[in-house]
C-alpha positions as CSV (number, residue, x, y, z in Angstrom):
1,P,2.2,32.7,-28.1
2,W,0.0,34.8,-25.9
3,T,0.9,38.4,-25.3
4,A,-0.7,41.4,-23.6
5,A,-1.8,42.3,-27.1
6,T,-3.6,39.2,-27.9
7,P,-7.3,40.1,-28.3
8,F,-10.0,38.0,-26.7
9,F,-13.2,37.6,-28.7
10,A,-16.9,37.3,-27.5
11,P,-19.4,35.1,-29.6
12,G,-20.6,38.1,-31.5
13,D,-17.4,39.5,-32.7
14,A,-16.3,39.1,-36.2
15,P,-13.3,36.8,-35.6
16,Y,-15.5,34.5,-33.8
17,H,-17.7,34.0,-36.8
18,S,-14.8,33.9,-39.1
19,G,-13.3,31.0,-37.3
20,M,-10.0,32.8,-36.2
21,D,-7.8,30.7,-33.8
22,N,-6.0,32.6,-31.3
23,G,-3.9,29.4,-30.5
24,I,-4.9,29.3,-26.8
25,D,-8.6,28.4,-26.3
26,A,-10.4,25.4,-27.7
27,P,-11.8,26.0,-31.4
28,V,-15.0,27.7,-31.2
29,P,-18.2,26.4,-33.3
30,P,-17.6,28.2,-36.5
31,Q,-13.9,26.6,-36.5
32,V,-15.3,23.2,-35.7
33,A,-17.5,23.8,-38.8
34,A,-14.7,24.5,-40.9
35,K,-12.9,21.5,-39.5
36,A,-15.7,19.2,-39.9
37,E,-15.7,20.1,-43.8
38,D,-12.0,19.6,-44.1
39,M,-12.3,16.3,-42.3
40,G,-15.0,15.4,-44.6
41,V,-12.8,16.0,-47.8
42,A,-10.2,13.9,-46.3
43,K,-12.2,10.9,-45.6
44,A,-13.9,11.0,-49.0
45,R,-10.5,11.2,-50.6
46,L,-9.2,8.0,-48.7
47,D,-8.5,5.2,-50.7
48,A,-11.3,2.4,-50.8
49,A,-9.0,-0.2,-48.8
50,S,-8.0,1.9,-46.2
51,T,-11.6,3.0,-45.8
52,F,-12.9,-0.5,-45.6
53,L,-10.2,-1.7,-43.1
54,L,-10.7,1.3,-40.7
55,A,-14.5,0.6,-41.0
56,V,-13.9,-2.8,-40.1
57,L,-12.3,-1.5,-37.1
58,G,-15.1,0.9,-36.3
59,G,-17.5,-1.9,-36.2
60,A,-15.4,-3.9,-34.1
61,F,-14.9,-1.0,-31.7
62,I,-18.5,-0.3,-31.2
63,A,-19.3,-4.1,-30.8
64,L,-16.8,-4.0,-27.9
65,G,-18.7,-1.2,-26.3
66,A,-21.7,-3.3,-26.8
67,V,-20.0,-6.3,-25.2
68,F,-19.1,-4.3,-22.3
69,S,-22.7,-2.7,-21.9
70,T,-24.2,-6.3,-22.2
71,T,-22.2,-7.4,-19.3
72,V,-22.9,-4.3,-17.0
73,A,-26.7,-4.8,-17.9
74,T,-26.6,-8.5,-16.6
75,G,-28.4,-8.8,-13.3
76,L,-29.0,-4.8,-13.2
77,S,-32.8,-5.3,-13.4
78,G,-34.3,-5.0,-9.9
79,E,-31.1,-4.5,-8.3
80,V,-30.5,-0.8,-8.9
81,P,-33.0,2.2,-9.8
82,F,-34.0,1.8,-13.6
83,G,-32.2,5.3,-14.4
84,L,-29.0,4.7,-12.8
85,G,-28.9,1.0,-14.2
86,R,-29.4,2.6,-17.7
87,L,-26.7,5.4,-16.9
88,L,-24.3,2.5,-16.0
89,V,-25.1,0.7,-19.2
90,G,-24.7,4.0,-21.3
91,L,-21.4,4.7,-19.7
92,A,-19.9,1.4,-20.5
93,F,-21.3,1.3,-24.1
94,S,-19.3,4.7,-24.7
95,L,-16.3,2.6,-24.7
96,G,-16.9,2.0,-28.6
97,L,-16.9,5.5,-29.5
98,M,-14.0,6.4,-27.3
99,L,-11.9,3.8,-29.4
100,V,-13.2,5.2,-32.6
101,V,-12.1,8.7,-31.9
102,A,-9.1,8.0,-29.9
103,A,-7.6,5.0,-31.6
104,G,-8.6,5.9,-35.2
105,A,-11.4,4.3,-37.2
106,E,-14.4,5.1,-39.5
107,L,-18.0,4.9,-38.5
108,F,-20.9,5.2,-40.5
109,T,-23.0,7.2,-38.1
110,G,-20.3,9.8,-37.5
111,N,-19.3,10.0,-41.1
112,N,-22.9,11.5,-41.6
113,L,-21.1,14.9,-41.0
114,L,-19.6,14.5,-44.4
115,V,-22.8,16.1,-45.6
116,M,-21.4,19.5,-44.7
117,A,-18.6,19.1,-47.0
118,F,-20.9,18.1,-49.8
119,A,-23.0,21.1,-49.0
120,S,-20.1,23.3,-49.5
121,G,-19.4,21.9,-52.7
122,K,-16.2,20.4,-51.6
123,I,-17.0,16.9,-52.5
124,P,-19.5,15.4,-55.1
125,L,-22.3,13.4,-54.0
126,R,-20.9,10.0,-55.4
127,A,-17.9,10.5,-53.0
128,L,-20.3,11.1,-50.1
129,L,-22.3,8.0,-51.2
130,R,-19.1,5.9,-51.7
131,N,-17.8,6.7,-48.3
132,W,-21.1,6.0,-46.7
133,T,-21.4,2.6,-48.6
134,I,-17.9,1.4,-47.9
135,V,-18.1,2.4,-44.3
136,Y,-21.4,1.0,-43.7
137,I,-20.4,-2.5,-45.0
138,G,-17.1,-2.4,-43.3
139,N,-18.8,-1.5,-40.1
140,F,-21.2,-4.4,-40.6
141,V,-18.2,-7.0,-41.4
142,G,-16.2,-5.7,-38.0
143,A,-19.6,-6.1,-35.8
144,V,-20.6,-9.5,-37.1
145,L,-17.1,-11.0,-36.8
146,T,-17.0,-9.5,-33.1
147,A,-20.3,-11.4,-32.6
148,A,-19.1,-14.6,-34.0
149,G,-15.8,-14.2,-32.0
150,M,-17.9,-13.8,-28.8
151,L,-19.9,-16.9,-29.3
152,L,-16.4,-18.9,-29.7
153,A,-15.3,-17.1,-26.7
154,G,-18.1,-18.5,-24.7
155,F,-19.4,-14.9,-23.5
156,H,-22.8,-15.7,-23.6
157,E,-22.4,-18.5,-20.8
158,G,-21.2,-15.7,-18.4
159,A,-23.2,-15.6,-14.9
160,A,-24.6,-18.8,-15.7
161,G,-25.9,-18.0,-18.8
162,Q,-27.6,-14.7,-17.9
163,V,-25.4,-12.8,-20.2
164,G,-26.7,-14.6,-23.1
165,R,-30.1,-14.1,-22.0
166,T,-29.5,-10.3,-22.0
167,C,-28.3,-10.7,-25.5
168,L,-31.3,-12.4,-26.4
169,D,-33.7,-9.9,-24.7
170,L,-31.8,-7.1,-26.3
171,A,-32.1,-8.3,-29.7
172,Q,-35.9,-9.5,-29.4
173,A,-36.7,-5.9,-28.1
174,K,-34.7,-4.2,-31.2
175,C,-36.6,-6.7,-33.6
176,S,-40.0,-5.7,-32.0
177,L,-39.9,-2.1,-32.7
178,D,-42.6,-0.3,-34.6
179,W,-41.1,1.4,-37.9
180,T,-41.7,4.8,-36.9
181,E,-40.2,4.3,-33.4
182,A,-37.1,2.9,-35.0
183,V,-36.7,5.7,-37.2
184,A,-37.2,8.2,-34.6
185,R,-34.9,6.4,-32.1
186,G,-32.3,6.2,-34.7
187,A,-32.6,10.1,-35.4
188,F,-32.2,11.0,-31.8
189,C,-29.5,8.7,-31.4
190,N,-27.2,9.7,-34.1
191,A,-27.9,13.6,-33.4
192,L,-26.4,12.9,-29.9
193,V,-23.6,10.7,-31.6
194,C,-22.7,13.4,-34.1
195,L,-22.8,16.1,-31.5
196,A,-20.1,14.0,-29.5
197,V,-18.1,13.7,-32.6
198,W,-18.7,17.5,-33.1
199,M,-17.4,18.2,-29.5
200,C,-14.3,15.9,-30.1
201,M,-13.1,18.2,-33.0
202,S,-13.0,21.3,-30.7
203,C,-10.7,19.1,-28.2
204,R,-7.0,19.5,-27.9
205,S,-6.1,16.2,-26.1
206,T,-7.1,12.7,-26.2
207,G,-8.2,13.1,-22.5
208,E,-10.8,15.9,-23.5
209,K,-12.1,13.7,-26.6
210,L,-12.7,10.7,-24.3
211,L,-14.8,12.8,-21.9
212,A,-16.6,14.6,-24.8
213,T,-18.0,11.3,-25.8
214,M,-19.4,9.9,-22.6
215,L,-22.4,11.7,-21.7
216,P,-24.1,11.9,-25.4
217,V,-23.3,8.3,-25.8
218,A,-24.6,7.4,-22.4
219,A,-27.5,9.6,-22.9
220,F,-28.7,7.9,-26.1
221,V,-28.3,4.5,-24.5
222,A,-30.1,5.5,-21.3
223,A,-33.1,6.9,-23.4
224,G,-33.1,3.5,-25.6
225,F,-32.3,5.0,-28.9
226,E,-31.3,3.1,-31.5
227,H,-27.6,3.0,-33.2
228,S,-27.4,1.0,-36.5
229,V,-23.8,-0.1,-36.2
230,A,-24.4,-1.3,-32.5
231,N,-27.4,-3.2,-33.7
232,M,-25.1,-4.8,-36.3
233,Y,-23.6,-6.5,-33.2
234,F,-26.5,-7.0,-30.7
235,V,-28.8,-8.8,-33.1
236,P,-26.3,-10.9,-35.0
237,A,-24.9,-12.0,-31.7
238,A,-28.2,-13.2,-30.3
239,M,-28.8,-15.1,-33.6
240,F,-25.4,-16.9,-33.0
241,V,-26.6,-17.7,-29.4
242,R,-30.0,-19.1,-30.5
243,E,-28.6,-21.1,-33.2
244,F,-25.4,-22.4,-31.8
245,A,-25.5,-22.5,-28.2
246,A,-25.0,-25.8,-26.4
247,D,-27.7,-27.7,-24.7
248,G,-26.1,-26.9,-21.3
249,F,-26.6,-23.0,-22.0
250,W,-30.4,-23.5,-22.5
251,S,-30.7,-25.8,-19.3
252,S,-29.1,-23.1,-17.4
253,I,-31.3,-20.4,-18.4
254,E,-34.2,-22.8,-18.1
255,S,-35.7,-21.3,-21.3
256,P,-36.1,-22.8,-24.7
257,P,-34.8,-21.2,-28.1
258,S,-38.2,-20.8,-29.2
259,Q,-38.8,-18.2,-26.8
260,W,-36.8,-15.7,-29.0
261,A,-38.3,-16.9,-32.3
262,S,-39.0,-13.4,-33.2
263,I,-35.1,-12.8,-33.7
264,T,-35.1,-13.3,-37.5
265,T,-33.0,-12.0,-40.4
266,W,-36.2,-10.4,-41.7
267,R,-37.2,-8.6,-38.8
268,F,-33.5,-7.6,-38.2
269,V,-33.0,-6.1,-41.6
270,A,-36.4,-4.7,-42.6
271,G,-37.8,-4.2,-39.1
272,N,-34.9,-2.8,-37.4
273,L,-31.7,-2.1,-39.4
274,V,-33.3,-0.1,-42.4
275,P,-35.4,2.1,-40.2
276,V,-32.7,2.6,-37.7
277,T,-30.1,3.6,-40.7
278,I,-32.7,6.1,-41.9
279,G,-33.2,7.7,-38.6
280,N,-29.4,7.7,-38.1
281,I,-28.9,9.5,-41.4
282,V,-31.7,11.9,-40.6
283,G,-30.3,12.7,-37.0
284,G,-26.6,13.1,-38.1
285,S,-26.9,14.6,-41.5
286,V,-29.8,17.0,-41.1
287,M,-30.3,17.6,-37.4
288,V,-26.6,18.2,-36.8
289,G,-24.7,18.6,-40.1
290,V,-27.0,20.5,-42.3
291,V,-27.9,23.0,-39.1
292,Y,-24.4,23.7,-38.4
293,W,-23.7,24.2,-42.1
294,L,-26.5,26.8,-42.4
295,A,-25.4,28.3,-39.3
296,Y,-21.6,28.9,-40.0
297,R,-21.0,27.7,-43.7
298,R,-23.8,28.9,-45.9
299,P,-22.9,31.2,-48.7
300,G,-23.8,34.9,-47.6
301,R,-24.2,34.1,-44.2
302,A,-24.0,37.4,-41.8
């Protein structure tokens, strides 16, 4: 408990850099860095079955955020200013990461921070890669199952088919990205996602965590950055609509399926998912994880 003798530390003081917790204030960055390493160790040690199940949930949660954002995006064009519309879509999409951090799930992009535990020698490379592989596959399963569920639910038929058109337009834009653009957008996206996760580790309540996720996620969506797990929903959802939507859907939007012929498995995997995943790893592991490890956890730091 706090007493009159409880010291207060400025950022330049030794206790700040050592990660001492006074039990009152939110954890400061050095404490968060230590916590990130400990969480990385715990995640790497989690059994494969639990990791996979939580990863399926993670993919489904992000997909639900994508469902929400698709609904909000439908009909916005031309009705509200571009920036405001993108902000609204981004805030809706933040539901996905909120569910991950508050309800509990494994997310490949956030788990890029395991690189800190690896850099400190607390987990071997095989444990890092094992976690990333299981979580990536689980996220894909959860996202695609959610996309299939949305088709069965007739989600694409909303607003006289305009929700489905939004799904198709989003996927076509993603499948048409230049490789360099996809990598760069993936890097900046996951830098923001991992910063959101980083801030959540300094929070002491669920409400604080929810607030901490909102703006970083809204920012990457508004800027048009690319999230690999989100794309595991967006593109398969559009593929399902293009292949299985009833004739009435195409009549309602007055467009043929051939208008979205560029949405193919090859363009999805080779033209989007691979470069975006590479970018996500760079953004989360290097731009956030390695930088903070060098700042606070490297051996021999001042």
